[in-house]
C-alpha positions as CSV (number, residue, x, y, z in Angstrom):
1,X,17.1,152.1,32.9
2,X,17.9,155.3,34.7
3,X,17.4,153.6,38.1
4,X,20.0,150.9,37.3
5,X,23.3,151.2,39.2
6,X,25.0,150.3,35.9
7,X,23.6,153.4,34.2
8,X,25.8,156.5,34.6
9,X,25.7,159.8,32.6
10,X,23.4,158.4,30.0
11,X,25.3,155.2,29.4
12,X,25.6,151.6,30.8
13,X,29.1,150.8,32.2
14,X,30.9,147.7,33.3
15,X,31.3,147.4,37.1
16,X,35.1,147.3,36.7
17,X,35.2,150.4,34.6
18,X,36.5,148.4,31.6
19,X,35.7,150.3,28.3
20,X,35.2,149.0,24.8
21,X,38.5,150.1,23.1
22,X,41.6,148.1,22.4
23,X,44.0,147.7,25.2
24,X,46.7,150.4,25.5
25,X,49.6,149.8,23.2
26,X,47.9,147.2,21.0
27,X,46.5,149.4,18.2
28,X,49.4,149.0,15.9
29,X,49.9,145.3,16.3
30,X,46.2,144.7,15.7
31,X,46.2,146.9,12.6
32,X,49.3,145.0,11.4
33,X,47.6,141.7,11.8
34,X,44.4,142.8,10.1
35,X,46.3,144.2,7.1
36,X,49.2,141.7,6.8
37,X,48.3,138.7,8.8
38,X,47.2,135.4,7.2
39,X,43.5,135.0,6.4
40,X,44.1,131.4,5.2
41,X,42.3,129.6,8.0
42,X,39.9,132.2,9.4
43,X,37.1,130.5,7.5
44,X,36.8,126.7,7.0
45,X,37.2,125.4,3.5
46,X,33.9,123.5,3.7
47,X,30.7,123.5,5.8
48,X,31.2,122.0,9.2
49,X,29.5,118.6,9.9
50,X,26.0,118.9,11.3
51,X,23.0,116.8,12.0
52,X,19.3,117.4,12.3
53,X,18.0,117.3,15.9
54,X,14.3,116.7,14.9
55,X,14.2,113.0,15.7
56,X,15.9,113.5,19.1
57,X,13.8,116.4,20.1
58,X,10.6,114.3,20.1
59,X,12.2,111.9,22.6
60,X,12.0,112.6,26.3
61,X,15.0,114.0,28.2
62,X,15.8,111.2,30.5
63,X,18.1,113.1,32.7
64,X,16.1,116.3,32.7
65,X,18.8,118.4,31.0
66,X,19.5,118.5,27.3
67,X,21.3,121.1,25.1
68,X,21.5,121.5,21.3
69,X,24.1,123.8,20.0
70,X,22.7,125.4,16.8
71,X,25.7,127.6,16.0
72,X,27.5,130.6,17.6
73,X,25.6,131.5,20.8
74,X,22.3,129.9,19.7
75,X,21.2,126.9,21.8
76,X,18.0,125.1,22.5
77,X,18.1,124.2,26.2
78,X,15.6,121.7,27.6
79,X,15.7,122.1,31.4
80,X,13.2,120.2,33.7
81,X,10.5,120.3,31.0
82,X,11.1,123.9,29.9
83,X,12.5,124.8,26.5
84,X,14.6,128.0,26.3
85,X,16.2,129.4,23.1
86,X,19.3,131.6,23.6
87,X,20.5,134.5,21.3
88,X,18.7,133.2,18.2
89,X,20.6,134.1,15.0
90,X,19.5,132.4,11.8
91,X,20.6,135.1,9.3
92,X,23.3,134.5,6.7
93,X,25.3,137.5,7.8
94,X,25.7,139.3,11.2
95,X,25.7,142.8,9.9
96,X,23.5,145.8,9.1
97,X,23.7,144.7,5.4
98,X,22.5,141.5,3.7
99,X,25.4,141.8,1.3
100,X,28.4,142.7,3.5
101,X,29.8,141.6,6.8
102,X,30.7,138.3,8.5
103,X,28.9,135.4,6.7
104,X,28.0,132.0,8.2
105,X,30.2,129.1,7.7
106,X,27.2,126.8,7.2
107,X,23.4,127.0,7.6
108,X,21.7,126.4,11.0
109,X,20.9,122.7,11.2
110,X,17.1,123.4,11.6
111,X,14.8,126.2,10.5
112,X,13.0,128.3,13.1
113,X,9.7,126.9,11.8
114,X,10.8,123.4,12.8
115,X,11.6,124.3,16.4
116,X,9.5,122.5,19.1
117,X,7.2,124.8,21.2
118,X,9.3,127.3,23.2
119,X,8.8,128.6,26.7
120,X,11.2,131.5,26.6
121,X,13.7,133.2,24.3
122,X,16.8,134.9,26.0
123,X,18.7,137.7,24.3
124,X,21.9,138.7,26.2
125,X,22.6,142.0,24.3
126,X,22.0,143.8,21.1
127,X,25.1,143.1,19.0
128,X,24.2,141.7,15.5
129,X,25.6,138.2,16.3
130,X,23.2,138.0,19.2
131,X,20.1,140.0,18.3
132,X,19.1,139.2,14.8
133,X,16.1,141.1,13.2
134,X,14.9,138.4,10.7
135,X,15.0,135.7,13.4
136,X,13.0,137.8,15.9
137,X,10.4,138.6,13.3
138,X,9.9,134.9,12.6
139,X,9.9,134.0,16.3
140,X,7.1,136.5,16.9
141,X,4.7,133.9,15.4
142,X,5.8,131.4,18.1
143,X,3.8,133.3,20.8
144,X,6.9,133.0,23.1
145,X,8.0,135.6,25.7
146,X,11.4,137.3,25.3
147,X,13.7,137.8,28.3
148,X,16.5,140.3,27.8
149,X,18.7,143.0,29.2
150,X,17.5,146.5,30.0
151,X,16.8,148.6,26.9
152,X,17.0,145.8,24.4
153,X,13.2,145.5,24.6
154,X,13.0,148.8,22.6
155,X,14.4,147.0,19.6
156,X,12.0,144.1,20.0
157,X,9.0,146.3,20.3
158,X,10.0,148.3,17.3
159,X,10.2,145.1,15.3
160,X,6.7,144.0,16.3
161,X,7.1,141.9,19.5
162,X,4.0,142.7,21.6
163,X,5.1,144.7,24.8
164,X,3.5,142.2,27.1
165,X,5.8,139.5,25.8
166,X,9.0,141.4,26.6
167,X,10.6,141.1,30.0
168,X,13.6,143.3,30.6
169,X,16.0,142.6,33.5
170,X,18.8,144.4,35.3
171,X,21.6,142.4,36.8
172,X,20.4,140.2,39.7
173,X,16.8,140.7,38.8
174,X,14.7,137.5,38.2
175,X,11.5,136.5,36.4
176,X,9.5,133.3,36.9
177,X,7.8,131.7,33.9
178,X,4.0,132.0,34.3
179,X,3.2,128.3,33.9
180,X,6.3,126.6,35.2
181,X,8.6,126.3,38.3
182,X,11.4,128.0,36.4
183,X,13.4,131.2,37.2
184,X,15.4,133.3,34.8
185,X,18.0,135.7,36.4
186,X,20.1,138.3,34.6
187,X,23.6,138.4,35.9
188,X,26.8,140.5,35.4
189,X,29.0,140.3,32.3
190,X,31.9,142.5,31.1
191,X,31.2,143.6,27.6
192,X,29.5,146.5,25.8
193,X,26.5,147.1,23.5
194,X,25.3,149.0,20.5
195,X,24.3,148.3,16.9
196,X,26.1,151.5,15.6
197,X,28.6,154.0,17.0
198,X,25.8,156.4,17.8
199,X,24.0,154.0,20.2
200,X,27.1,152.6,22.0
201,X,26.3,151.4,25.5
202,X,22.7,152.7,25.6
203,X,21.4,149.2,26.4
204,X,22.6,146.7,28.9
205,X,24.5,143.4,28.4
206,X,24.0,140.4,30.6
207,X,24.7,136.8,31.3
208,X,21.8,134.6,32.5
209,X,21.2,131.9,35.0
210,X,18.3,129.5,34.4
211,X,17.0,127.5,37.3
212,X,14.4,124.7,37.2
213,X,13.3,122.3,40.1
214,X,16.3,120.0,39.5
215,X,18.9,121.7,37.3
216,X,20.7,125.0,37.0
217,X,22.6,126.3,33.9
218,X,24.6,129.4,33.2
219,X,24.8,131.2,29.8
220,X,27.5,133.9,29.5
221,X,26.4,135.9,26.5
222,X,29.5,137.9,25.6
223,X,31.9,138.8,28.4
224,X,35.5,139.2,29.5
225,X,36.9,137.6,32.6
226,X,35.4,139.2,35.7
227,X,35.7,138.5,39.4
228,X,31.9,139.0,39.5
229,X,31.7,135.3,38.5
230,X,32.5,134.4,42.1
231,X,29.4,136.3,43.2
232,X,27.3,134.7,40.5
233,X,28.4,131.3,41.8
234,X,27.6,132.2,45.4
235,X,24.2,133.7,44.6
236,X,22.9,131.6,41.7
237,X,25.0,128.3,41.6
238,X,26.0,125.6,41.6
239,X,25.5,124.9,37.9
240,X,25.1,121.6,36.1
241,X,25.9,123.1,32.7
242,X,27.9,126.3,31.9
243,X,27.9,127.8,28.5
244,X,30.8,130.2,28.0
245,X,32.0,132.2,24.9
246,X,35.4,131.0,23.7
247,X,35.7,132.5,20.2
248,X,36.4,136.0,18.7
249,X,39.3,136.5,21.1
250,X,42.5,138.4,20.9
251,X,44.9,139.8,23.5
252,X,43.9,143.4,22.4
253,X,40.3,142.9,23.5
254,X,40.9,140.4,26.2
255,X,38.8,142.4,28.8
256,X,35.6,142.0,26.8
257,X,35.9,138.5,25.4
258,X,37.1,135.4,27.2
259,X,38.8,133.0,24.8
260,X,39.6,129.4,25.8
261,X,42.0,130.0,28.6
262,X,39.9,132.7,30.4
263,X,36.8,130.6,29.9
264,X,38.4,127.8,31.9
265,X,39.3,130.3,34.6
266,X,35.7,131.7,34.5
267,X,34.4,128.1,34.9
268,X,36.6,127.8,38.0
269,X,35.2,131.0,39.5
270,X,31.7,129.8,38.7
271,X,32.3,126.7,40.8
272,X,32.6,124.2,37.9
273,X,30.0,122.2,36.0
274,X,30.0,120.7,32.6
275,X,31.4,123.3,30.0
276,X,29.7,123.7,26.6
277,X,31.7,126.3,24.6
278,X,29.8,128.7,22.4
279,X,30.5,131.7,20.2
280,X,32.8,129.9,17.8
281,X,32.7,127.8,14.6
282,X,30.1,130.0,12.9
283,X,31.3,133.4,11.9
284,X,34.7,135.0,11.2
285,X,34.8,137.7,13.9
286,X,38.5,137.7,14.9
287,X,42.0,137.1,13.8
288,X,42.5,133.5,14.9
289,X,42.0,130.3,13.0
290,X,38.4,129.2,12.9
291,X,39.1,126.1,14.9
292,X,41.6,127.7,17.4
293,X,39.0,127.9,20.2
294,X,38.1,124.2,20.0
295,X,41.7,123.1,19.7
296,X,42.9,125.2,22.6
297,X,40.1,123.9,24.8
298,X,40.9,120.2,24.1
299,X,44.5,121.0,25.0
300,X,44.0,123.0,28.1
301,X,40.9,121.4,29.7
302,X,41.9,117.8,30.4
303,X,44.8,118.6,32.8
304,X,42.3,120.8,34.8
305,X,39.8,117.9,35.1
306,X,37.2,119.9,33.2
307,X,34.2,118.0,31.8
308,X,33.9,119.3,28.2
309,X,30.7,119.0,26.3
310,X,31.4,119.8,22.6
311,X,28.5,118.4,20.5
312,X,28.4,118.5,16.8
313,X,26.1,121.2,15.4
314,X,22.5,120.1,15.8
315,X,23.2,117.2,18.0
316,X,21.1,117.2,21.2
317,X,23.2,116.0,24.2
318,X,22.5,115.3,27.9
319,X,25.6,116.6,29.6
320,X,25.7,114.1,32.4
321,X,25.9,111.3,29.8
322,X,28.7,112.8,27.7
323,X,32.0,110.9,28.1
324,X,35.0,112.3,26.3
325,X,35.2,114.8,23.4
326,X,34.6,113.7,19.8
327,X,36.7,116.1,17.7
328,X,34.2,116.3,14.9
329,X,35.5,119.6,13.5
330,X,38.8,117.9,12.6
331,X,37.1,116.3,9.6
332,X,37.6,119.7,8.0
333,X,40.6,121.2,10.0
334,X,42.9,118.2,9.6
335,X,42.8,118.3,5.8
336,X,43.3,122.1,5.9
337,X,46.4,121.7,8.2
338,X,47.9,118.9,6.1
339,X,47.7,121.0,2.9
340,X,48.8,124.3,4.6
341,X,52.4,125.3,3.8
342,X,54.7,125.8,6.8
343,X,55.7,129.4,7.5
344,X,59.2,130.4,6.7
345,X,61.6,131.0,9.6
346,X,61.4,134.8,9.4
347,X,57.6,134.5,9.4
348,X,57.6,132.3,12.5
349,X,59.5,135.0,14.4
350,X,56.7,137.4,13.9
351,X,53.9,135.1,15.1
352,X,52.2,136.2,18.3
353,X,51.1,133.2,20.4
354,X,47.4,133.3,21.2
355,X,46.8,134.5,24.8
356,X,50.1,136.3,25.2
357,X,50.0,140.0,25.9
358,X,51.0,142.4,23.1
359,X,53.2,145.3,24.1
């Protein structure tokens, strides 16, 4: 850790120097929104539609690349015969407490015990919605190696993961799976870390590039928009599938989360590829409507010619065979919007459009 170029004065830092606080001048508007803004649609009124992937998982991956979104940033990726699980979170809440904190909108479509044999688990950073203690404890029984960012391995080892199954990576460092032609590379992201205020930025945060003989994919973890994506594209691309975080966004913390518009710009910097949005539709972690990330993407992406891959929870999809977007989440959101009272004129004047800067 101390040898990392990212580690300075006892803490990890973003290359750009971006910190973790709210942007200058936004504290009051954010506090106002938290205290007085509408909470009506931050959580769906019913569980979102989902399907069980078990029947599909036993079938071969004809194109060599298949992805199953299990909620938030948890995916099962099948790449050239290798199975990789990203940021596994099965807990009901993403919080230090079982009784308080953001609660799941719906259960994960499949229990950990029903997962097929895994070749690798990737953990991007140590925030509760990406590093989940109960899930890690259960995955220990799967005899799978864990690939993660510098310092995060201390959590894993403390929770019972054997040290020989923990591989920590700095940005641009790679590891090859022992029994497969498959490379995992940690890459830059623009975020922060810590499970409490006392351990802020004492571990690294990363994105990950996964490369098999025929396919390459990119997983963002949590990040803001960074020009380092151009270097990622040059050194590790091109990518067949790109998974970028699109939820939990707000202008006040736009440097450390993407949101839909910045995710599309990040995709451009990465050189394109099919886009599978993650980090949405699972927990209430921001001020926007729960379906805002999805709705913004289906509005903004088509004019840019972006190939969106937005599968229903639990539905395994082969990106190259996806044509069009099935707006499955609208089975809930359309009913909510129809029954939602329109804001009065004086309320409309106070609304802040998503993505616009706050002074």
